[in-house]
Legacy VTK file of the C-alpha trace (Angstrom):
# vtk DataFile Version 3.0
C-alpha trace
ASCII
DATASET POLYDATA
POINTS 108 float
12.958 53.781 -42.220
10.219 52.440 -39.963
10.971 52.172 -36.238
9.322 50.560 -33.227
9.113 51.820 -29.655
10.224 49.697 -26.706
6.622 49.333 -25.542
5.460 48.168 -28.995
8.382 45.712 -29.174
7.340 44.187 -25.840
3.731 43.874 -26.976
4.740 42.278 -30.293
6.780 39.697 -28.359
3.866 38.912 -26.023
1.443 38.557 -28.963
3.819 36.106 -30.658
3.879 33.967 -27.514
0.105 34.224 -27.016
-0.562 33.222 -30.649
2.069 30.442 -30.629
4.145 32.108 -33.348
7.900 31.854 -33.815
10.500 34.598 -34.220
10.179 33.903 -37.974
6.836 35.714 -37.911
7.698 39.317 -38.702
5.533 42.392 -38.323
3.916 43.454 -41.613
2.706 47.046 -41.817
0.671 48.163 -44.807
-1.718 50.881 -45.888
-5.137 50.194 -47.392
-7.894 52.438 -48.660
-10.745 53.081 -46.244
-11.513 54.519 -42.866
-12.934 57.921 -42.095
-9.799 59.740 -43.313
-9.295 57.757 -46.538
-6.381 55.456 -45.656
-6.070 52.783 -42.969
-3.130 51.044 -41.340
-3.015 47.248 -41.410
-0.799 45.361 -38.981
-0.284 41.582 -39.140
2.274 38.850 -38.545
3.817 37.285 -41.654
6.373 34.496 -41.978
7.034 35.215 -45.669
9.166 38.015 -47.063
8.082 38.881 -50.610
10.645 39.989 -53.215
9.082 43.476 -53.400
9.086 43.974 -49.613
11.254 46.518 -47.876
12.604 45.046 -44.636
13.484 47.253 -41.683
14.891 45.972 -38.424
14.671 47.973 -35.213
15.293 46.704 -31.684
15.473 43.141 -33.039
12.041 43.297 -34.708
11.803 42.888 -38.483
9.172 45.121 -40.065
7.969 44.262 -43.579
6.465 46.925 -45.845
5.279 46.552 -49.433
6.505 49.192 -51.911
3.124 50.888 -52.305
2.684 51.331 -48.553
6.259 52.508 -48.062
5.452 55.878 -49.658
2.957 56.561 -46.867
4.970 55.063 -44.012
8.537 56.377 -44.326
9.636 57.842 -41.016
6.782 56.221 -39.067
7.237 54.867 -35.550
5.068 52.002 -34.352
4.123 52.596 -30.718
1.822 50.946 -28.189
-0.433 52.678 -25.684
-2.311 51.162 -22.779
-3.465 54.397 -21.212
-6.848 55.673 -20.134
-7.720 56.852 -23.630
-7.468 53.394 -25.134
-5.220 50.428 -25.668
-3.505 49.389 -28.846
-0.854 50.036 -31.432
-0.417 53.608 -32.602
1.323 54.962 -35.675
3.348 58.127 -35.291
3.416 59.083 -38.959
5.067 62.357 -40.053
3.472 61.974 -43.519
-0.122 62.143 -42.235
-1.754 65.525 -42.751
-4.721 64.493 -40.606
-5.819 61.484 -38.595
-9.149 60.334 -37.249
-9.955 60.189 -33.557
-9.289 56.450 -33.283
-5.819 56.762 -34.851
-6.425 53.922 -37.308
-7.169 56.123 -40.295
-5.210 58.984 -41.869
-4.831 61.207 -44.909
-1.777 62.638 -46.684
LINES 1 109
108 0 1 2 3 4 5 6 7 8 9 10 11 12 13 14 15 16 17 18 19 20 21 22 23 24 25 26 27 28 29 30 31 32 33 34 35 36 37 38 39 40 41 42 43 44 45 46 47 48 49 50 51 52 53 54 55 56 57 58 59 60 61 62 63 64 65 66 67 68 69 70 71 72 73 74 75 76 77 78 79 80 81 82 83 84 85 86 87 88 89 90 91 92 93 94 95 96 97 98 99 100 101 102 103 104 105 106 107
């Protein structure tokens, strides 16, 4: 399961409005090779659900994950921070053995 914090849910909703997107645009979370730790998170809006996607819904937000990325993301919570140390989405991933300082890259 992939979950989303209340703060991240609010920010997703505001981004949809800002970008002129409908509720049909779901949050797609995937993992790609790269970054200083070897793997990087990718977060986008997507209005298509592919047949191989896993769909999770938390707090009214649908989260789409492809099968390959799911292995790295199970149990992850999508959060949002706007504190002094930076602003943006954060991934609280129990599968990550290490993360980089920016939080956008990880290793398992």
